[in-house]
C-alpha positions in Angstrom: 85.8 115.3 102.4 85.7 112.4 104.7 87.2 108.9 104.1 87.1 105.6 106.3 90.0 103.6 107.5 89.7 100.1 109.1 91.7 99.7 112.1 92.1 96.1 112.5 94.0 96.0 115.7 92.2 98.8 117.5 95.6 100.8 117.7 94.2 104.1 116.6 91.7 106.4 118.4 90.0 109.6 117.5 91.8 112.7 118.4 95.2 111.0 118.4 97.6 111.6 115.6 98.6 108.9 113.2 102.2 109.1 112.4 105.2 107.1 111.1 106.7 104.3 112.9 110.3 104.4 114.1 112.4 102.4 111.6 115.2 101.8 114.0 114.4 97.9 114.1 114.1 97.6 110.4 117.3 99.7 109.8 119.2 96.9 111.8 118.7 94.8 108.8 121.4 96.1 106.4 119.4 95.1 103.3 116.9 97.6 104.2 119.1 100.7 104.7 119.5 101.9 101.1 115.8 101.5 100.4 114.7 103.4 103.5 116.9 106.3 102.9 114.4 107.4 100.3 111.8 107.7 103.0 114.0 110.0 105.3 113.7 107.3 107.8 110.0 107.7 107.9 107.5 104.7 107.1 103.9 103.6 108.1 102.8 100.6 109.5 102.0 99.0 106.4 105.4 99.9 105.0 107.1 98.2 108.0 105.2 94.9 107.4 106.4 94.8 103.8 110.0 95.1 105.0 110.1 92.8 108.0 111.8 89.4 107.3 109.4 87.1 108.8 108.3 84.4 106.4 105.4 82.0 106.7 105.9 78.5 107.5 104.4 75.7 105.2 102.5 73.0 107.3 104.1 70.1 105.3 107.0 68.9 103.2 107.3 66.8 100.2 107.8 63.3 101.5 105.7 60.0 101.6 103.8 61.2 98.4 102.4 64.1 100.0 103.0 66.7 97.0 99.3 67.7 96.8 99.4 68.7 100.5 102.6 70.7 100.0 101.1 72.6 96.9 97.9 73.4 98.8 99.8 74.5 101.9 102.2 76.5 99.9 99.6 78.3 97.9 97.8 79.2 101.0 100.9 80.7 102.6 102.6 82.5 99.6 100.2 85.4 99.7 102.3 87.1 102.3 105.6 86.9 100.0 103.4 87.9 97.0 102.2 91.0 98.7 105.8 92.0 99.5 106.9 91.6 95.8 103.8 93.6 94.6 104.6 96.4 97.0 108.2 96.5 96.0 107.4 96.7 92.3 104.8 99.2 92.7 107.0 101.4 94.8 110.0 101.2 92.2 107.5 102.2 89.4 106.2 105.0 91.5 109.7 106.5 92.0 110.7 106.0 88.5 107.5 107.4 86.9 105.2 108.9 89.5 107.4 110.5 92.1 104.6 113.0 93.0 102.1 110.3 93.9 102.0 109.3 97.6 104.0 106.2 98.5 102.2 103.2 99.8 104.9 102.9 102.4 104.2 106.2 104.0 100.3 106.3 103.7 97.2 105.1 105.4 94.7 103.0 103.3 91.1 104.4 103.3 87.8 104.2 101.5 85.1 106.6 100.4 82.2 105.1 102.3 82.0 102.5 105.1 80.0 100.1 103.0 83.1 99.9 100.5 84.7 97.6 103.2 82.5 94.9 102.0 84.7 94.6 99.1 87.6 93.8 101.4 86.2 90.7 103.2 89.7 89.9 104.7 89.3 93.2 106.7 85.8 92.3 108.0 86.8 89.1 109.7 85.6 89.7 113.3 86.9 86.4 114.3 90.5 87.2 113.1 90.2 90.9 114.2 87.7 91.1 117.1 88.8 94.5 118.2 88.6 96.0 114.6 86.8 99.4 114.1 86.4 102.1 111.5 87.7 105.7 111.8 86.2 108.7 110.0 89.0 111.0 108.6 88.9 114.4 107.1 91.1 114.9 104.1 91.7 117.3 101.4 89.2 117.3 98.5 91.8 116.6 95.8 93.2 113.4 97.3 93.5 110.8 94.5 91.9 107.4 94.4 93.4 104.2 93.0 92.2 100.8 91.8 93.3 98.4 94.2 92.3 95.5 92.0 95.6 96.2 90.0 97.7 95.1 92.9 98.5 91.9 91.2 101.4 89.7 90.6 103.8 87.6 92.6 104.6 83.9 92.0 102.4 81.8 90.1 102.5 78.2 91.5 100.5 75.1 91.4 100.2 71.5 90.0 98.5 70.1 86.9 98.6 66.4 85.7 101.0 65.5 88.3 103.5 68.1 87.6 104.2 71.3 89.4 104.7 74.8 87.7 106.2 77.9 89.0 106.5 81.4 87.2 107.0 85.1 87.6 105.9 87.8 85.1 107.7 91.1 85.9 106.5 92.9 82.7 102.9 92.0 83.8 103.5 93.5 87.2 105.1 96.6 85.8 102.3 97.2 83.5 99.7 96.7 86.5 101.7 99.3 88.5 101.9 101.7 85.8 98.2 101.6 85.3 97.6 101.9 89.2 99.7 105.0 89.4 98.3 106.5 86.2 94.8 106.4 87.9 93.6 103.9 85.4 90.9 101.5 86.2 90.3 97.5 85.8 87.2 96.2 84.4 86.0 95.5 88.1 87.7 98.4 89.9 87.8 98.5 93.9 88.9 101.9 94.7 91.2 102.8 97.6 92.6 106.1 98.8 96.1 106.8 100.2 96.1 109.3 102.9 99.8 110.6 103.4 101.1 110.5 106.9 101.3 112.1 109.3 97.5 112.7 110.0 96.7 115.2 113.0 94.3 114.2 115.7 91.8 116.8 114.8 91.3 115.1 111.4 90.1 111.9 113.1 86.4 112.7 114.1 84.5 109.4 114.7 84.9 105.6 115.0 82.4 102.9 114.3 82.4 99.2 115.4 
């Protein structure tokens, strides 16, 4: 069957293989070495993004009574760190309970129909990704789908009645991860497919702007 991948940075072309990224740069960070050994030093672009040590900066600090500005800025920037937490928990649950499932750190994200990308408005932002295009990829018929709406969790942070709150619910994240790898669906599923790398060039047949 055929699936579709959104290439946001126009780094992939039909006929060229999609393979792993070299992990030499990530391996220079000692805290990543033990984790990467499980992948035989092979990792996808998405996986690399989850392991880099860059963190988003918050536009304001708490001074001169600007707490509300700080909270708004923090909440808008924390999504990057939240996703890293989610990816780590989901990967650990996969290793412990679903080792035969494809790792999100070594796979390519895809959907069943081109129209499905409407459910990912962050990918359809032409102002942010002006060179983005869609690739058509031939895959095995038995490739499994997962509900990406179960990719939930991270740090809960906000303010109410003049007070800040923060929280983290690891058990809830474990439950989401277990459901995800089990192939279960949420009430409003948003299905995605994980295509294991490498992908040969002859599997990529067409592209769409």
